[in-house]
DSSP file (Angstrom, degrees, kcal/mol; ACC not computed):
  #  RESIDUE AA STRUCTURE BP1 BP2  ACC     N-H-->O    O-->H-N    N-H-->O    O-->H-N    TCO  KAPPA ALPHA  PHI   PSI    X-CA   Y-CA   Z-CA
    1    1 A M              0   0    0      0, 0.0    19,-0.8     0, 0.0     2,-0.3   0.000 360.0 360.0 360.0 154.3   93.4   97.7   93.0
    2    2 A K  E     -A   19   0A   0     58,-0.4    60,-2.8    17,-0.2    61,-1.0  -0.733 360.0-166.3-108.2 155.9   94.7   99.7   95.9
    3    3 A S  E     -Ab  18  63A   0     15,-2.6    15,-2.4    -2,-0.3     2,-0.4  -0.949   9.3-144.1-135.3 160.9   93.0  101.6   98.6
    4    4 A V  E     -Ab  17  64A   0     59,-2.1    61,-1.9    -2,-0.3     2,-0.4  -0.958   6.5-159.8-126.8 143.6   94.3  104.1  101.2
    5    5 A G  E     -Ab  16  65A   0     11,-2.4    11,-1.8    -2,-0.4     2,-0.4  -0.957   7.2-162.2-121.6 143.6   93.3  104.7  104.8
    6    6 A F  E     -Ab  15  66A   0     59,-2.3    61,-2.8    -2,-0.4     2,-0.4  -0.973  13.8-176.9-127.1 139.9   93.9  107.8  106.8
    7    7 A R  E     -Ab  14  67A   0      7,-2.4     7,-2.5    -2,-0.4     2,-0.1  -0.918  23.5-155.5-131.4 106.6   93.9  108.5  110.6
    8    8 A A  E     -A   13   0A   0     59,-0.6     2,-0.3    -2,-0.4     5,-0.2  -0.454  13.7-175.7 -84.5 153.3   94.5  112.1  111.3
    9    9 A E  E >   -A   12   0A   0      3,-2.7     3,-0.8    -2,-0.1    73,-0.0  -0.866  42.2-107.8-131.3 167.0   95.8  113.7  114.4
   10   10 A C  T 3  S+     0   0    0     -2,-0.3     3,-0.1     1,-0.2    -2,-0.0   0.784 121.2  36.8 -69.8 -22.5   96.2  117.4  115.1
   11   11 A E  T 3  S-     0   0    0      1,-0.1    24,-2.3    24,-0.1     2,-0.3   0.189 128.1  -8.5-114.1  16.4  100.0  117.1  114.7
   12   12 A G  E <   -AC   9  34A   0     -3,-0.8    -3,-2.7    22,-0.3     2,-0.4  -0.972  59.9-108.6 172.0 176.0  100.2  114.5  111.9
   13   13 A I  E     -AC   8  33A   0     20,-1.8    20,-3.3    -2,-0.3     2,-0.4  -0.996  15.7-155.1-133.4 127.5   98.6  112.0  109.6
   14   14 A N  E     +AC   7  32A   0     -7,-2.5    -7,-2.4    -2,-0.4     2,-0.3  -0.853  23.8 177.4 -94.3 135.5   98.9  108.2  109.6
   15   15 A W  E     -AC   6  31A   0     16,-2.4    16,-2.0    -2,-0.4     2,-0.3  -0.973  12.9-171.9-139.0 156.2   98.3  106.6  106.2
   16   16 A A  E     -AC   5  30A   0    -11,-1.8   -11,-2.4    -2,-0.3     2,-0.5  -0.996  11.6-151.3-147.2 142.8   98.3  103.1  104.8
   17   17 A I  E     +AC   4  29A   0     12,-3.4    11,-2.8    -2,-0.3    12,-1.4  -0.965  23.8 170.0-114.2 129.1   98.1  101.6  101.3
   18   18 A V  E     -AC   3  27A   0    -15,-2.4   -15,-2.6    -2,-0.5     2,-0.3  -0.907  11.4-172.3-131.3 161.8   96.6   98.1  100.9
   19   19 A Q  E     +AC   2  26A   0      7,-1.9     7,-2.6    -2,-0.3     2,-0.5  -0.913  48.1  53.8-143.2 173.9   95.5   95.9   98.0
   20   20 A G  E    S- C   0  25A   0    -19,-0.8     2,-0.3    -2,-0.3    -2,-0.0  -0.883  93.2 -44.8 105.1-134.2   93.8   92.6   97.6
   21   21 A S        -     0   0    0      3,-0.9    -2,-0.1    -2,-0.5   132,-0.1  -0.838  47.3-105.0-132.5 169.1   90.5   92.0   99.3
   22   22 A T  S    S+     0   0    0     -2,-0.3    -1,-0.1     1,-0.2   127,-0.1   0.800 123.6  51.1 -65.9 -25.8   89.0   92.6  102.7
   23   23 A A  S    S+     0   0    0      1,-0.2    -1,-0.2   108,-0.0    -3,-0.0   0.824 127.8  19.1 -78.2 -32.5   89.4   88.8  103.4
   24   24 A Q  S    S-     0   0    0    107,-0.1    -3,-0.9     2,-0.0    -1,-0.2  -0.569  81.5-180.0-138.8  72.2   93.1   88.8  102.4
   25   25 A P  E     -C   20   0A   0      0, 0.0     2,-0.5     0, 0.0    -5,-0.2  -0.401  14.2-152.3 -75.1 151.8   94.5   92.3  102.5
   26   26 A V  E     -C   19   0A   0     -7,-2.6    -7,-1.9    -2,-0.1     2,-0.5  -0.991  13.7-134.6-124.8 123.0   98.2   93.0  101.6
   27   27 A L  E     +C   18   0A   0     -2,-0.5    -9,-0.2    -9,-0.2     3,-0.1  -0.668  26.6 173.6 -79.6 121.2   99.9   96.0  103.2
   28   28 A I  E     -     0   0A   0    -11,-2.8     2,-0.3    -2,-0.5   -10,-0.2   0.855  62.4 -21.2 -93.1 -45.7  101.9   97.9  100.5
   29   29 A A  E     -C   17   0A   0    -12,-1.4   -12,-3.4     2,-0.0    -1,-0.4  -0.987  53.9-179.9-161.6 154.4  103.1  100.9  102.5
   30   30 A Y  E     +C   16   0A   0     -2,-0.3     2,-0.3   -14,-0.3   -14,-0.2  -0.972  13.3 153.7-155.8 155.7  102.3  102.9  105.5
   31   31 A D  E     -C   15   0A   0    -16,-2.0   -16,-2.4    -2,-0.3     2,-0.4  -0.965  36.3-111.4-166.8 177.7  103.8  106.0  107.2
   32   32 A Y  E     -C   14   0A   0     -2,-0.3   -18,-0.2   -18,-0.2    -2,-0.0  -0.995  17.0-152.8-126.3 130.6  103.3  109.0  109.4
   33   33 A I  E     -C   13   0A   0    -20,-3.3   -20,-1.8    -2,-0.4     2,-0.1  -0.891  18.7-153.9-103.2 103.9  103.4  112.5  108.1
   34   34 A P  E     -C   12   0A   0      0, 0.0   -22,-0.3     0, 0.0     3,-0.1  -0.454  25.8 -99.6 -76.6 152.2  104.4  114.8  111.0
   35   35 A A        -     0   0    0    -24,-2.3     9,-0.1    -2,-0.1   -24,-0.1  -0.403  43.3-108.4 -64.7 143.6  103.3  118.4  111.0
   36   36 A P        -     0   0    0      0, 0.0     2,-2.1     0, 0.0    -1,-0.1  -0.325  34.0-100.8 -69.6 159.5  106.0  120.8  109.8
   37   37 A K  S    S+     0   0    0     -3,-0.1     2,-0.3     2,-0.0    -2,-0.0  -0.442  81.3 118.7 -83.3  66.5  107.7  123.0  112.4
   38   38 A V        -     0   0    0     -2,-2.1     6,-0.0     1,-0.1    -3,-0.0  -0.950  58.5-145.0-128.3 151.3  105.7  126.2  111.6
   39   39 A N  S    S+     0   0    0     -2,-0.3     2,-0.5     4,-0.0    -1,-0.1   0.756  74.9  90.7 -85.9 -26.1  103.4  128.1  113.8
   40   40 A A     >  -     0   0    0      1,-0.2     4,-1.7     2,-0.0     3,-0.3  -0.594  63.9-153.4 -80.5 120.8  100.9  129.1  111.2
   41   41 A E  H  > S+     0   0    0     -2,-0.5     4,-2.8     1,-0.2     5,-0.3   0.890  92.9  58.2 -61.5 -40.6   98.0  126.7  110.8
   42   42 A P  H  > S+     0   0    0      0, 0.0     4,-2.3     0, 0.0    -1,-0.2   0.902 106.8  49.0 -57.3 -38.6   97.3  127.5  107.2
   43   43 A A  H  > S+     0   0    0     -3,-0.3     4,-2.1     2,-0.2    -2,-0.2   0.897 111.3  49.8 -66.5 -39.4  100.9  126.6  106.3
   44   44 A R  H  X S+     0   0    0     -4,-1.7     4,-2.5     2,-0.2    -1,-0.2   0.926 111.9  48.0 -62.8 -45.1  100.6  123.3  108.2
   45   45 A L  H  X S+     0   0    0     -4,-2.8     4,-2.3     1,-0.2    -2,-0.2   0.885 110.6  50.6 -66.2 -38.4   97.4  122.5  106.4
   46   46 A A  H  X S+     0   0    0     -4,-2.3     4,-2.2    -5,-0.3    -1,-0.2   0.897 110.0  51.4 -64.3 -39.7   98.8  123.3  103.0
   47   47 A Y  H  X S+     0   0    0     -4,-2.1     4,-2.2     2,-0.2    -2,-0.2   0.931 109.4  49.6 -61.3 -46.5  101.8  121.1  103.8
   48   48 A F  H  X S+     0   0    0     -4,-2.5     4,-2.6     1,-0.2     5,-0.2   0.906 108.9  53.1 -60.0 -42.1   99.4  118.2  104.8
   49   49 A R  H  X S+     0   0    0     -4,-2.3     4,-2.6     1,-0.2    -1,-0.2   0.934 109.3  48.2 -59.6 -46.7   97.5  118.7  101.5
   50   50 A E  H  X S+     0   0    0     -4,-2.2     4,-1.9     1,-0.2    -1,-0.2   0.885 112.1  49.3 -62.5 -38.9  100.6  118.4   99.4
   51   51 A R  H  X S+     0   0    0     -4,-2.2     4,-2.2     2,-0.2    -1,-0.2   0.906 110.9  49.4 -67.8 -41.0  101.8  115.3  101.3
   52   52 A V  H  X S+     0   0    0     -4,-2.6     4,-2.3     1,-0.2    -2,-0.2   0.930 111.2  49.8 -62.9 -44.5   98.4  113.6  100.8
   53   53 A L  H  X S+     0   0    0     -4,-2.6     4,-2.7     1,-0.2    -1,-0.2   0.877 108.8  53.1 -60.9 -37.3   98.4  114.4   97.1
   54   54 A A  H  X S+     0   0    0     -4,-1.9     4,-2.4     2,-0.2    -1,-0.2   0.905 108.2  49.7 -64.7 -41.6  102.0  113.0   96.9
   55   55 A V  H  X S+     0   0    0     -4,-2.2     4,-2.5     2,-0.2     5,-0.3   0.920 113.0  47.3 -61.4 -44.0  100.8  109.7   98.5
   56   56 A V  H  X S+     0   0    0     -4,-2.3     4,-2.5     1,-0.2    -2,-0.2   0.918 112.8  48.1 -65.8 -44.0   97.9  109.5   96.0
   57   57 A R  H  < S+     0   0    0     -4,-2.7    -1,-0.2     1,-0.2    -2,-0.2   0.907 115.6  45.2 -63.0 -40.9  100.1  110.3   93.0
   58   58 A L  H  < S+     0   0    0     -4,-2.4    -2,-0.2    -5,-0.2    -1,-0.2   0.919 127.3  25.1 -70.0 -44.6  102.7  107.7   94.1
   59   59 A H  H  < S-     0   0    0     -4,-2.5    -2,-0.2    -5,-0.2    -3,-0.2   0.636  86.0-148.0-101.4 -16.3  100.3  104.8   95.0
   60   60 A E     <  -     0   0    0     -4,-2.5   -58,-0.4    -5,-0.3    -3,-0.1   0.907  20.7-166.5  50.1  56.5   97.3  105.6   92.8
   61   61 A P        -     0   0    0      0, 0.0   -58,-0.2     0, 0.0    -1,-0.1  -0.419  19.5-150.7 -70.8 148.9   94.6  104.2   95.1
   62   62 A A  S    S+     0   0    0    -60,-2.8    40,-1.8     1,-0.2     2,-0.3   0.739  78.9  18.7 -86.9 -27.0   91.1  103.8   93.7
   63   63 A S  E     -bd   3 102A   0    -61,-1.0   -59,-2.1    38,-0.2     2,-0.3  -0.945  64.0-162.5-144.1 162.4   89.4  104.3   97.0
   64   64 A A  E     -bd   4 103A   0     38,-2.3    40,-2.3    -2,-0.3     2,-0.4  -0.975   8.8-155.7-144.3 154.8   90.0  105.8  100.4
   65   65 A F  E     -bd   5 104A   0    -61,-1.9   -59,-2.3    -2,-0.3     2,-0.6  -0.986   9.4-158.6-132.7 124.2   88.6  105.7  103.9
   66   66 A V  E     -bd   6 105A   0     38,-2.5    40,-1.6    -2,-0.4     2,-0.5  -0.913  18.9-135.8-104.0 117.6   89.2  108.6  106.4
   67   67 A R  E     -bd   7 106A   0    -61,-2.8   -59,-0.6    -2,-0.6    40,-0.2  -0.617  22.9-160.8 -77.8 118.6   88.7  107.5  109.9
   68   68 A F        -     0   0    0     38,-2.9    40,-0.2    -2,-0.5     3,-0.1  -0.537  25.7 -92.7 -94.0 162.3   86.7  110.0  111.9
   69   69 A P        -     0   0    0      0, 0.0    -1,-0.1     0, 0.0     2,-0.1  -0.315  51.3 -89.3 -68.5 159.1   86.5  110.5  115.7
   70   70 A E    >   -     0   0    0      1,-0.1     3,-1.4    37,-0.1     4,-0.3  -0.428  34.3-123.0 -66.2 144.2   83.9  108.7  117.6
   71   71 A A  G >  S+     0   0    0      1,-0.3     3,-1.1     2,-0.2     4,-0.1   0.849 110.3  55.7 -59.9 -36.3   80.7  110.8  117.9
   72   72 A Y  G >  S+     0   0    0      1,-0.2     3,-0.9     2,-0.1    -1,-0.3   0.638  91.8  74.4 -74.6 -11.4   80.8  110.7  121.7
   73   73 A G  G X  S+     0   0    0     -3,-1.4     3,-1.4     1,-0.2    -1,-0.2   0.628  74.3  80.1 -75.0 -13.9   84.3  112.1  121.8
   74   74 A R  G <  S+     0   0    0     -3,-1.1    -1,-0.2    -4,-0.3    -2,-0.1   0.680  82.7  64.5 -69.5 -15.9   83.2  115.6  120.9
   75   75 A G  G <  S+     0   0    0     -3,-0.9    -1,-0.3    -4,-0.1    -2,-0.1   0.436  78.4 109.9 -88.2   2.7   82.1  116.3  124.5
   76   76 A N  S <  S-     0   0    0     -3,-1.4     3,-0.2     2,-0.1     6,-0.1  -0.194  80.1-110.4 -78.2 173.7   85.5  116.1  126.0
   77   77 A K  S    S+     0   0    0      1,-0.2     2,-1.0     2,-0.1     3,-0.3   0.586 101.7  79.3 -80.3 -10.2   87.5  119.0  127.4
   78   78 A N     >  +     0   0    0      1,-0.2     4,-2.0     2,-0.1    -1,-0.2  -0.380  50.2 146.0 -96.5  57.1   90.2  119.1  124.7
   79   79 A I  H  >  +     0   0    0     -2,-1.0     4,-3.0     1,-0.2     5,-0.2   0.871  66.4  57.6 -63.0 -40.0   88.0  120.9  122.1
   80   80 A T  H  > S+     0   0    0     -3,-0.3     4,-2.0     1,-0.2    -1,-0.2   0.914 109.1  45.5 -59.1 -44.1   90.9  122.8  120.5
   81   81 A S  H  > S+     0   0    0      2,-0.2     4,-2.2     1,-0.2    -1,-0.2   0.909 113.5  49.7 -65.2 -43.1   92.8  119.5  119.7
   82   82 A N  H  X S+     0   0    0     -4,-2.0     4,-2.3     1,-0.2    -2,-0.2   0.917 110.8  49.6 -61.8 -43.8   89.6  117.9  118.4
   83   83 A D  H  X S+     0   0    0     -4,-3.0     4,-1.9     1,-0.2    -1,-0.2   0.885 109.0  52.1 -64.3 -38.5   88.9  120.9  116.2
   84   84 A A  H  X S+     0   0    0     -4,-2.0     4,-2.0    -5,-0.2    -1,-0.2   0.913 109.4  50.1 -63.2 -41.9   92.5  120.9  114.8
   85   85 A R  H  X S+     0   0    0     -4,-2.2     4,-2.6     1,-0.2    -2,-0.2   0.915 108.1  53.3 -62.1 -42.4   92.1  117.2  113.9
   86   86 A L  H  X S+     0   0    0     -4,-2.3     4,-2.1     1,-0.2    -1,-0.2   0.877 107.3  51.3 -61.9 -37.3   88.8  117.9  112.1
   87   87 A R  H  X S+     0   0    0     -4,-1.9     4,-1.8     2,-0.2    -1,-0.2   0.897 109.7  49.8 -66.5 -39.4   90.5  120.6  110.0
   88   88 A V  H  X S+     0   0    0     -4,-2.0     4,-2.2     1,-0.2    -2,-0.2   0.921 110.0  51.2 -63.4 -43.4   93.3  118.1  109.1
   89   89 A E  H  X S+     0   0    0     -4,-2.6     4,-2.6     1,-0.2    -2,-0.2   0.885 107.1  54.1 -60.9 -38.2   90.6  115.6  108.1
   90   90 A G  H  X S+     0   0    0     -4,-2.1     4,-2.4     1,-0.2    -1,-0.2   0.893 107.3  50.2 -61.8 -40.1   88.9  118.2  106.0
   91   91 A V  H  X S+     0   0    0     -4,-1.8     4,-2.4     2,-0.2    -2,-0.2   0.908 110.0  50.6 -64.6 -42.0   92.2  118.8  104.1
   92   92 A I  H  X S+     0   0    0     -4,-2.2     4,-2.5     2,-0.2     5,-0.2   0.940 111.2  48.8 -60.2 -47.4   92.5  115.1  103.5
   93   93 A L  H  X S+     0   0    0     -4,-2.6     4,-2.5     1,-0.2    -2,-0.2   0.909 111.7  48.8 -60.2 -44.0   89.0  114.9  102.2
   94   94 A E  H  X S+     0   0    0     -4,-2.4     4,-2.6     2,-0.2    -1,-0.2   0.919 111.8  48.6 -63.9 -43.7   89.5  117.8   99.9
   95   95 A A  H  X S+     0   0    0     -4,-2.4     4,-1.2     2,-0.2    -2,-0.2   0.906 112.7  48.0 -65.1 -41.4   92.8  116.4   98.5
   96   96 A L  H  <>S+     0   0    0     -4,-2.5     5,-2.2     2,-0.2     4,-0.5   0.928 113.0  48.2 -64.6 -44.4   91.3  113.0   97.9
   97   97 A N  H ><5S+     0   0    0     -4,-2.5     3,-1.4     1,-0.2    -2,-0.2   0.918 109.1  52.9 -61.4 -43.9   88.3  114.5   96.1
   98   98 A A  H 3<5S+     0   0    0     -4,-2.6    -1,-0.2     1,-0.3    -2,-0.2   0.768 108.9  51.7 -62.5 -24.9   90.5  116.7   94.0
   99   99 A S  T 3<5S-     0   0    0     -4,-1.2    -1,-0.3    -3,-0.4    -2,-0.2   0.487 115.0-115.5 -90.5  -4.4   92.4  113.6   93.0
  100  100 A G  T < 5 +     0   0    0     -3,-1.4     2,-0.4    -4,-0.5    -3,-0.2   0.698  62.5 150.6  79.0  19.5   89.2  111.7   91.9
  101  101 A V      < -     0   0    0     -5,-2.2    -1,-0.3    -6,-0.2     2,-0.2  -0.688  52.5-115.0 -85.5 135.6   89.6  109.0   94.6
  102  102 A R  E     -d   63   0A   0    -40,-1.8   -38,-2.3    -2,-0.4     2,-0.5  -0.533  39.4-153.9 -66.2 132.0   86.3  107.5   95.9
  103  103 A V  E     -d   64   0A   0     -2,-0.2     2,-0.3   -40,-0.2   -38,-0.2  -0.942  20.4-178.5-123.0 131.5   86.1  108.5   99.6
  104  104 A L  E     -d   65   0A   0    -40,-2.3   -38,-2.5    -2,-0.5     2,-0.3  -0.884  11.5-168.1-113.7 152.4   84.4  106.8  102.5
  105  105 A T  E     +d   66   0A   0     -2,-0.3     2,-0.3   -40,-0.2   -38,-0.2  -0.969  22.3 112.3-138.1 156.1   84.3  108.3  106.0
  106  106 A G  E     -d   67   0A   0    -40,-1.6   -38,-2.9    -2,-0.3   -36,-0.1  -0.867  53.2 -87.4 161.8 170.0   83.4  107.1  109.5
  107  107 A A     >  -     0   0    0     -2,-0.3     4,-1.4   -40,-0.2     5,-0.1  -0.064  64.8 -74.4 -84.4-168.0   84.4  106.2  113.0
  108  108 A L  H  > S+     0   0    0    -40,-0.2     4,-2.9     1,-0.2     5,-0.2   0.858 125.7  61.1 -63.1 -37.0   85.6  102.7  114.0
  109  109 A R  H  > S+     0   0    0      1,-0.2     4,-2.4     2,-0.2    -1,-0.2   0.934 105.9  44.7 -61.8 -47.7   82.1  101.1  114.0
  110  110 A P  H  > S+     0   0    0      0, 0.0     4,-1.8     0, 0.0    -1,-0.2   0.857 113.2  53.0 -63.7 -32.1   81.5  101.8  110.2
  111  111 A I  H  X S+     0   0    0     -4,-1.4     4,-1.0     2,-0.2    -2,-0.2   0.958 110.9  45.6 -63.7 -49.3   85.0  100.5  109.5
  112  112 A A  H  <>S+     0   0    0     -4,-2.9     5,-2.7     1,-0.2     3,-0.5   0.875 108.8  56.8 -62.0 -37.9   84.3   97.3  111.4
  113  113 A A  H ><5S+     0   0    0     -4,-2.4     3,-1.3     1,-0.3    -1,-0.2   0.896 104.6  51.6 -61.7 -39.6   80.9   96.9  109.7
  114  114 A R  H 3<5S+     0   0    0     -4,-1.8    -1,-0.3     1,-0.3    -2,-0.2   0.751 110.3  50.0 -68.0 -22.4   82.6   97.0  106.3
  115  115 A L  T 3<5S-     0   0    0     -4,-1.0    -1,-0.3    -3,-0.5    -2,-0.2   0.415 120.9-111.1 -93.1   0.5   84.9   94.3  107.6
  116  116 A G  T < 5S+     0   0    0     -3,-1.3     2,-0.3    -4,-0.3    -3,-0.2   0.832  75.3 126.5  75.9  33.9   81.9   92.2  108.8
  117  117 A S      < -     0   0    0     -5,-2.7    -1,-0.3    -8,-0.2    -2,-0.2  -0.918  52.0-160.9-126.2 149.6   82.6   92.7  112.5
  118  118 A D  S    S+     0   0    0     -2,-0.3    -5,-0.1     1,-0.2    -1,-0.1   0.463  86.6  66.4 -98.3  -6.0   80.6   93.9  115.5
  119  119 A E    >>  +     0   0    0      1,-0.2     4,-0.7    -7,-0.1     3,-0.7  -0.741  54.7 170.3-120.2  82.0   83.8   94.5  117.5
  120  120 A P  H >> S+     0   0    0      0, 0.0     3,-0.7     0, 0.0     4,-0.6   0.869  79.1  51.7 -62.9 -37.5   85.8   97.4  116.0
  121  121 A K  H 3> S+     0   0    0      1,-0.2     4,-0.8     2,-0.2     3,-0.5   0.733  94.3  73.1 -73.6 -19.7   88.2   97.7  118.9
  122  122 A A  H X> S+     0   0    0     -3,-0.7     3,-0.7     1,-0.2     4,-0.6   0.875  91.8  56.7 -60.9 -36.7   89.0   94.0  118.8
  123  123 A Y  H X< S+     0   0    0     -4,-0.7     3,-0.7    -3,-0.7    -1,-0.2   0.854 101.4  57.4 -62.6 -33.3   91.0   94.5  115.7
  124  124 A L  H 3< S+     0   0    0     -4,-0.6    -1,-0.2    -3,-0.5    -2,-0.2   0.736 105.8  48.9 -72.7 -21.8   93.2   97.1  117.4
  125  125 A S  H << S+     0   0    0     -4,-0.8    -1,-0.2    -3,-0.7    -2,-0.2   0.519  95.9  90.6 -95.5  -5.3   94.3   94.7  120.1
  126  126 A R  S << S-     0   0    0     -3,-0.7     3,-0.1    -4,-0.6    -3,-0.0  -0.398  76.3-130.2 -85.1 165.5   95.2   91.9  117.8
  127  127 A D  S    S+     0   0    0     -2,-0.1     7,-2.6     1,-0.1     2,-0.3   0.491  88.3  21.6 -91.0  -5.7   98.6   91.2  116.2
  128  128 A D  E     -E  133   0B   0      5,-0.3     2,-0.5     6,-0.2     5,-0.2  -0.984  61.1-138.0-154.5 164.1   97.2   90.8  112.8
  129  129 A L  E >  S-E  132   0B   0      3,-2.3     3,-1.7    -2,-0.3    -6,-0.0  -0.901  88.3 -36.0-126.6  99.6   94.2   91.6  110.6
  130  130 A R  T 3  S-     0   0    0     -2,-0.5     3,-0.1     1,-0.3    -1,-0.0   0.898 128.1 -38.3  52.8  46.6   93.2   88.6  108.4
  131  131 A G  T 3  S+     0   0    0      1,-0.2     2,-0.9  -107,-0.1    -1,-0.3   0.262 112.1 119.1  91.4 -11.7   96.8   87.5  108.0
  132  132 A L  E <   -E  129   0B   0     -3,-1.7    -3,-2.3  -106,-0.1    -1,-0.2  -0.790  60.3-141.0 -89.7 108.0   98.2   91.0  107.7
  133  133 A A  E     +E  128   0B   0     -2,-0.9    -5,-0.3    -5,-0.2  -106,-0.1  -0.450  36.6 156.4 -75.7 137.4  100.6   91.4  110.6
  134  134 A F    >   +     0   0    0     -7,-2.6     3,-0.7    -2,-0.2    -6,-0.2  -0.138  19.4 136.1-148.6  50.8  100.9   94.6  112.5
  135  135 A P  T 3  S+     0   0    0      0, 0.0    -7,-0.1     0, 0.0    -2,-0.0   0.801  78.8  40.9 -70.8 -27.5  102.3   93.9  116.0
  136  136 A R  T 3  S+     0   0    0     -9,-0.1     2,-0.3     2,-0.1    -9,-0.0   0.354  89.6 108.8-103.5   6.9  104.7   96.8  116.2
  137  137 A K  S <  S-     0   0    0     -3,-0.7    -3,-0.1     1,-0.1     5,-0.0  -0.618  74.1-109.1 -87.2 143.5  102.6   99.5  114.6
  138  138 A A    >>  -     0   0    0     -2,-0.3     4,-2.3     1,-0.1     3,-0.6  -0.262  33.3-106.1 -65.0 155.1  101.2  102.3  116.7
  139  139 A P  H 3> S+     0   0    0      0, 0.0     4,-2.0     0, 0.0     5,-0.1   0.871 120.8  50.0 -53.4 -41.8   97.5  102.3  117.4
  140  140 A N  H 3> S+     0   0    0      1,-0.2     4,-1.6     2,-0.2  -126,-0.1   0.825 109.1  52.3 -70.5 -29.0   96.8  105.2  115.0
  141  141 A S  H <> S+     0   0    0     -3,-0.6     4,-2.2     2,-0.2    -1,-0.2   0.889 107.8  52.3 -67.8 -39.4   98.7  103.4  112.3
  142  142 A R  H  X S+     0   0    0     -4,-2.3     4,-2.8     1,-0.2    -2,-0.2   0.898 107.2  52.4 -61.8 -40.0   96.6  100.3  112.9
  143  143 A E  H  X S+     0   0    0     -4,-2.0     4,-2.4     1,-0.2    -1,-0.2   0.888 108.0  50.8 -64.4 -38.4   93.5  102.5  112.5
  144  144 A A  H  X S+     0   0    0     -4,-1.6     4,-2.2     2,-0.2  -128,-0.3   0.899 111.3  48.6 -63.9 -40.3   94.8  103.8  109.2
  145  145 A I  H  X S+     0   0    0     -4,-2.2     4,-2.4     2,-0.2    -2,-0.2   0.931 111.1  49.6 -65.4 -45.8   95.4  100.2  108.0
  146  146 A L  H  X S+     0   0    0     -4,-2.8     4,-2.4     1,-0.2    -2,-0.2   0.918 111.1  50.3 -57.6 -43.7   91.9   99.1  109.1
  147  147 A A  H  X S+     0   0    0     -4,-2.4     4,-1.8     1,-0.2    -1,-0.2   0.904 109.5  50.5 -62.7 -41.7   90.5  102.1  107.2
  148  148 A A  H  X S+     0   0    0     -4,-2.2     4,-0.8     2,-0.2    -1,-0.2   0.910 110.4  49.1 -63.5 -42.1   92.4  101.2  104.1
  149  149 A V  H >X S+     0   0    0     -4,-2.4     3,-0.8     1,-0.2     4,-0.5   0.903 109.0  53.1 -64.6 -40.8   91.2   97.5  104.3
  150  150 A A  H >< S+     0   0    0     -4,-2.4     3,-1.0     1,-0.2     4,-0.3   0.862 104.6  56.5 -61.4 -34.9   87.6   98.8  104.7
  151  151 A A  H >X S+     0   0    0     -4,-1.8     3,-1.5     1,-0.2     4,-0.6   0.726  89.2  75.1 -70.4 -21.1   88.0  100.9  101.6
  152  152 A L  H XX S+     0   0    0     -4,-0.8     4,-1.3    -3,-0.8     3,-0.9   0.833  83.7  67.8 -58.3 -30.8   88.9   97.8   99.6
  153  153 A E  H <X S+     0   0    0     -3,-1.0     4,-1.3    -4,-0.5    -1,-0.3   0.787  87.1  69.1 -60.8 -27.3   85.3   96.9   99.6
  154  154 A C  H <4 S+     0   0    0     -3,-1.5    -1,-0.2    -4,-0.3    -2,-0.2   0.887 113.4  24.0 -60.7 -40.6   84.5   99.9   97.4
  155  155 A H  H << S+     0   0    0     -3,-0.9    -1,-0.2    -4,-0.6    -2,-0.2   0.481 119.2  57.7-109.1  -0.9   86.2   98.5   94.3
  156  156 A N  H  < S+     0   0    0     -4,-1.3     2,-0.3     4,-0.0    -2,-0.2   0.615  89.9  83.0 -99.6 -14.6   86.0   94.7   95.0
  157  157 A A  S  < S-     0   0    0     -4,-1.3     3,-0.5    -5,-0.2     0, 0.0  -0.644  77.8-131.0 -92.6 148.2   82.2   94.5   95.4
  158  158 A D  S    S+     0   0    0     -2,-0.3    -1,-0.1     1,-0.2     9,-0.1   0.894 110.3  31.3 -62.4 -41.1   79.9   94.1   92.4
  159  159 A D  S >  S-     0   0    0      7,-0.0     3,-0.9    -3,-0.0    -1,-0.2   0.360 105.4-123.8-100.4   6.2   77.6   96.9   93.6
  160  160 A A  G >   -     0   0    0     -3,-0.5     3,-2.2     1,-0.2     6,-0.1   0.552  40.8-105.4  61.1   9.9   80.3   98.9   95.3
  161  161 A N  G 3  S-     0   0    0      1,-0.3    -1,-0.2    -6,-0.0    -7,-0.1   0.799  75.3 -50.3  47.2  41.6   78.3   98.7   98.5
  162  162 A G  G <  S+     0   0    0     -3,-0.9    -1,-0.3     1,-0.2    -2,-0.1   0.688  89.7 162.7  76.2  17.1   77.1  102.3   98.4
  163  163 A C    X   -     0   0    0     -3,-2.2     3,-1.8    -4,-0.2    -1,-0.2  -0.508  46.5-103.1 -72.0 136.6   80.6  103.7   97.9
  164  164 A P  T 3  S+     0   0    0      0, 0.0    -1,-0.1     0, 0.0     3,-0.1  -0.287 103.3  13.4 -59.5 139.9   80.5  107.3   96.6
  165  165 A G  T 3  S+     0   0    0      1,-0.2     2,-0.1   -63,-0.1   -63,-0.1   0.494  96.9 132.3  76.0   2.6   81.3  107.6   92.9
  166  166 A A    <         0   0    0     -3,-1.8    -1,-0.2     1,-0.2   -11,-0.1  -0.450 360.0 360.0 -83.8 158.4   80.9  103.9   92.3
  167  167 A G              0   0    0     -2,-0.1    -1,-0.2    -3,-0.1    -2,-0.0   0.425 360.0 360.0 153.4 360.0   78.9  102.5   89.6
């Protein structure tokens, strides 16, 4: 079974598709969806929704993990950028739900916990994740890959580890 991970930005979406297990993940595809060159936010968000739906239709993941910002990051001075990212994340969540994909959400710590680690940022500085190489990938692409691997746990575990819609 496949899973997908998303790491949103206010001006784009990083996504990754993996399959296998959390112990031995295999990267199937990854990409970046840049925002279209339009000024109207509703048009940008609609574009992102269509692209997310296209990724889901093409790869048919069973589960997803949307990487959220760290809780302590909300106090910074760039509130407009943070709010724009949150709206993009909302669009991703809605599109995944509409597609019937099991969805998990969280910041880096819950992702690392699903991978059995206490050091979430350590994965981002390595050249690989359990044999899956990513030395040339941008940090936000790495986060999307980590999120996708964490989502594998939803359909590989007997009890689905509390994954929504599992059972």
